[in-house]
N, C-alpha and C positions, 0 to 999 in steps of 0.2 A: 434493402438496409439504409439507415438513413446515417451518414455522415458529414459533421460540423466541422468546416475548416475555420481554424481563430488565427488571423493573417491580417496585418496590418497594410501590408504591401498587395494593391490589388492583382497585380502582374503575377507574383508568386503564388497567390489565392488561386487565380485563375490557371496557371499551370498546374496546378495540383487537381482542380475540378475537373479540367480536360481528361487528365489521367485516369479517375475515378469513375466519371459517369459514364463511359464505355463499358463497364465494369457491370454496369446495371444498378448501381447503386443512386438514391437520392442525395443530393450535395446541396449544403447550406453554409453561405458565407458569411463570416462577422468580423469587424475591423479592429476590437479590441476585448481583453478579458472581462469587462464588465458586461458588454454585451454578452458573450458568450454565458456567463456566471446565469444572466437571467432567461437567455433562451434554454438551458439546459433545466431550469428549474421548471418550465413552462411544456418542455416537450422533450419526447423520448428520442433518444439518441443511441446508437452502437458503438460509435465509433468518434473520437474526435481528434483531428489533426492541429496540432497546438505549435507554435512557433514560442520561442523562448522571450525575445524583447518585443512587449506588446504595449501598448500607451497604456495606462493607469492602474493596469493589473498585469503585472509578469505571468511568463506561462508557468513559472514554479509555484506560484501563488493560485493559478488556477487548479493544476492538477492535484494540489493539497486540497483546495477545497473540493473538488470532486470526489475525492478520496473519503474527506471526512462527511459530505451530505449523501452523496450518492452512490459510496460504496465501491465494489470495483467494477461493477459497469456502470458509465461505457468503456470500452477499450480507450487507450491514450498513445497515441504516435508521437515524440516528439520531431518536428523537422525544423533544427535549427543551425545557425552558422557556427554555433559554439563546438568547438573540437577538443577543450582539455577534460582531461579524464576526471578531474574532480566535479566539473561540470554537469558530464553525462553521468556521473554516480549519484550526485545528487540528485538529478531529475529521476534516476530509476527509483531510486530510495523513496522519494516522496510519492512514486506510484506511478511513474508513467510504465508503459507495458515492452515501448521499443523507442528508438530513434532512427532516423538519418541525417547525413550532412547536408545542408546547403551548397552549392546546386545539386539537388538530387538527378537520379538516373531515371526514366521513365520506368524501365523495367523494375527498377528495384523497388520504387513507390507502391507500384500494383502489387508486386508480391508481397511487400509487406503487409498494405491494406488487406488483401484477402485472406491472409494467416492468421490476422488478428480476428478478422470477420468471423472465420471459422473456427474460432475456439470457442467451444460451448461449456467446460470446465471452470463455470463462475460460481461463486456460494452464494453471493450476494444478488438477492432480486431486487426489482425497481421499488420495493418498498423499504429497501435498506434494512435488511434483515441479513445474516450471518449467521450461517450452522454449522458449528465446527465441534468434532467431538460430542459432548454433554452438554454444549455450551448453545444458549441460541442468545447473538448479540443484536438488540435496536438500532441503528445509527440515529432512527426519526426520533425516539422518545427515551434515548439515550439510557436504554435499561440492559442488564444480564442476567440470563437463568441459568443456573445448572443444575440440570432433571427437573426444571419447571419449578424452582426453588428460586425467587429473586434474592440478587447479593447486592448489596449496598456498597458504592465506592463513592469515593471524593471527584469532585468535576476533575482533577487530573489525574487521577488515577483514572476515570472513564476516557479521559482523550491517549492515555498511553493503552488501555487495553484496544480502543477502537483502532490505533495504529497497529499494533502487533496483527489483529483477527482480521486487519484488511490484506496484509502482508503475511501470511501462513507458509513459512518455508523460504521468506526472503530474510537473508542477512541484512538488519538493518544497524549502521554504523551509531555509535553514541552522539557523534554529530549530527546528525540527520532524525534521529529520537529527541534530541533537545531543542533543535531548531522549529520541528514539529510539534512539538508539545508545549514548548515555552518561548517557542517565538525568537530565541537566541539563545547561540552556546552558551554552554554552562562553565565557572570558572572549573578548570581540569582538578584543583584541588576539592573542589564541593562534593560533598555525599548525597546530594540531593536527586540526583536521577538515581544511584543503587537503593537508596532506601525507598522512593516508590516503587522500584520493580520488586525488591522484596516484600514488600506489603502486597503488590499485586499477587505476586504468585501466593501468599498465604490467604488472602481471602479467595480470590478463585480456586484454591487448592489446585493450581496446575501441575499435573503429573500423569502418568500412562494411565493411571485407574481412570481418569476422566478423559482420556484420548488427546492429550494436548500438554508438552511439555514447553516451556521459556529458557531455553540456552542462552549463558554468556559466552560469547568467542571472544577469548584473550585477544587484547590491543585491538579488537575490530568492533564487536558491537552484541547483538541480542536476535536471536532466532527464535519465534515461536513455532513449533512443527508439530505434526501430527503424528503419534504415537500408537502404537500396539499394545495393549495391555498382557498379551501373551506373550509377545517378544521379549518386552521389558522383563516378564519375570521368568522367563528362559535365561537370559543372560544373566539376571543374579542369581540363578540357582546355579547357573554352569560358573560362575566365579568364585575361585576359592577363598573361604573368611578369613583367612590369613591378610588378605591383602587389601581388603575391605576397609575405607579411610574413618578413623573415629573422632568427631569434631567434638570440642569442648562444650559445654550445655551453653546455650541461649547464642550459638553463633550460628548464620543462617549459610548454607552450601550454596555457591554460585556455581 
């Protein structure tokens, strides 16, 4: 398999390569994020080992670009000196699959690399297509189909859909959703994100009947998850009618 190491320190890059090459993988090294971007556009890779602090383009920007452009493949492993929980959560929410902290241990790096390369459950192919529930989302031509019928989204709504469909089952914080979609944090009092989430739910008809549900997790963020129509119907039947909430007309349920 092919592994791309993105590291501006040649010593650290060679140290990682010496661990990975004996495992039987082909290793390519580049020194900055822009070079990595150009190479990933031209050649297929199975894993990217990525430093956070890079010249011209940060590791966070690289992984965000990978997920927006290439989908869920290749896998991304952050190898970084950053140890703050907020930094690690931000990297994982942006699309990294795993991380280890410098200085890494040889056995740990080898184990993480093998684990990521062995993962085969990936919904996005190399043509940028995501199949989930009754939906097909194409990252290259920015279209989404529900049972083969196209759904028209605004550019920002598609950005949101792309983010959630590329991270099915993963809890995404409001902060990460805002930064990756708008490029900045939104004012806490702003209803912009909530409005876009509401419209996305309505346009995509997200619900058990179509195999996906977009849930709000109080104080944390949002999660797009696969759901079984039969299981959902069973829960609704089992729940007493007297405890079902009644919503005033016109209000959206979060």
